[in-house]
C-alpha angles and dihedrals in degrees: 000000000000107000091213088066089067096061103068088049093050115025137004125205118240137158119254148138116217099173091113102081096194094057093049094201120193113274124248090263131025147173125269104249118282110215119209110229098232093177094067105019127152094040098182126040134179114268128200091200097072112089135164138174107266106220091207098053095027091225138097118268132184092239100192101033099110107039145343116202150134105042133188121204143196138178123243134157090359095303138099116242116199121197109194137179115247128189129206125210092277087054094245110152128221130165121254129190128226123181128208134190092199105028091247112065114053137193117210120226111232100239134042112259097203125035147130115290136161097290140115096285098047090106089064096040105044133121098354094048133204117324145187106003128204119188133194134173118256118223091249092060096262127114132243119207122195115197142162119253116204124193093181092267112044132029117218129190106236136172143202140186135221142171101192106020088239097080120044129186110208109212097189128228118357088222101049101161116111087245093067106018095103097034123113108258137153151140107062114197113186125207112251140175121219118246104180106298092342125094106209126190107258125216115219115191092342099313142089117230134213130186115210144163141085104228104029122004119249131179139232129191136203137183094207107023088246102074117052132188128193117244104240142178106261093217100052100016089230127137114271117227113223097181128024141186117270125223112233094021135097087258097055097120105043147337126215133176119263120197124333119316112251122224114215139162089263095048143280115317118209123186109207136190120223143183130222115237125234091241136021086026142126100294093200091071131054117261112272093021111158115222135158133235139160137253131191125217131187112274091224097036107039093184093059113094111216102175143345137203114265088208140025121261097208130028138161113280101133126088093246090049096047101048129040143081087330117016127230099021132149102166112181117205107137128071130160136170103224131164092352098307139089116246123193126203123195143167119250122211088336086283113082142016127247140182140220132182128211114247112236 
């Protein structure tokens, strides 16, 4: 597919100066408007009728009875596959699968497809579970899933690989060195290049790249997608932040990656989630409001920030986004190019899942 065809759909060039925080002017590039599909939203809800035998507890649990949220998505065989986080009454998270012919109406599969079990990474995953997936295609036709494991105390960014979605190889924490193994880390968004409806991990100067973090954004790189190293400052061997919260803005409290990061001729486009601080914030939104925006990084130097939205493109303003497990949340994690349009999937109030489509 011609890469230039992507640009009118995703970002348009415009002239602007957004150095004045108070004015919050439009950034130099921006998304086409994503329209929430009010007629069908929310598209996925919790359901007490779904149960499965938990291999850790050795008992049946209603694995999506409490909340469904924060999905990733991919296109395969002319369908959209949605992997979503589901919580039971004990707030343990597992990943479910729903499938759609049109990208809007989904049928849930009866059992979770990815969950804690008695394996080598159980110590990282229990009892909080596996959270907030993001999936990309690997060049060899397999799939790589990044996810957050939570042991009840520490969140760790982990990953797994699969070729059939029945058999998974859990690869463990992304940052496996003793230096970082017990550090809080989550939300891994890998740089991809679009190949039709597939989003394939992209090598840049011999390396794959991943954005991660949930206060500031950091990076990791890999030569093979299996062994990752944190991008550090060579002088003090500390993580280098490539995107930070901004006082006075909607993203004043934290920033966190959304779906994959998209490689284009103009640069690497990263959708990111954000939270509004209690003070020195965007006074038009309640404190701790989660909204999403975009950032643009250099296509040859993925750690080099080129530009950034001055305002969010999606924020909570619907009842199902304003009230729930956590109020005032739109959390974007799923993005597909399907039937010649971009479709966005996001968690609402940490309770349900909704969809929006980019206007032509």
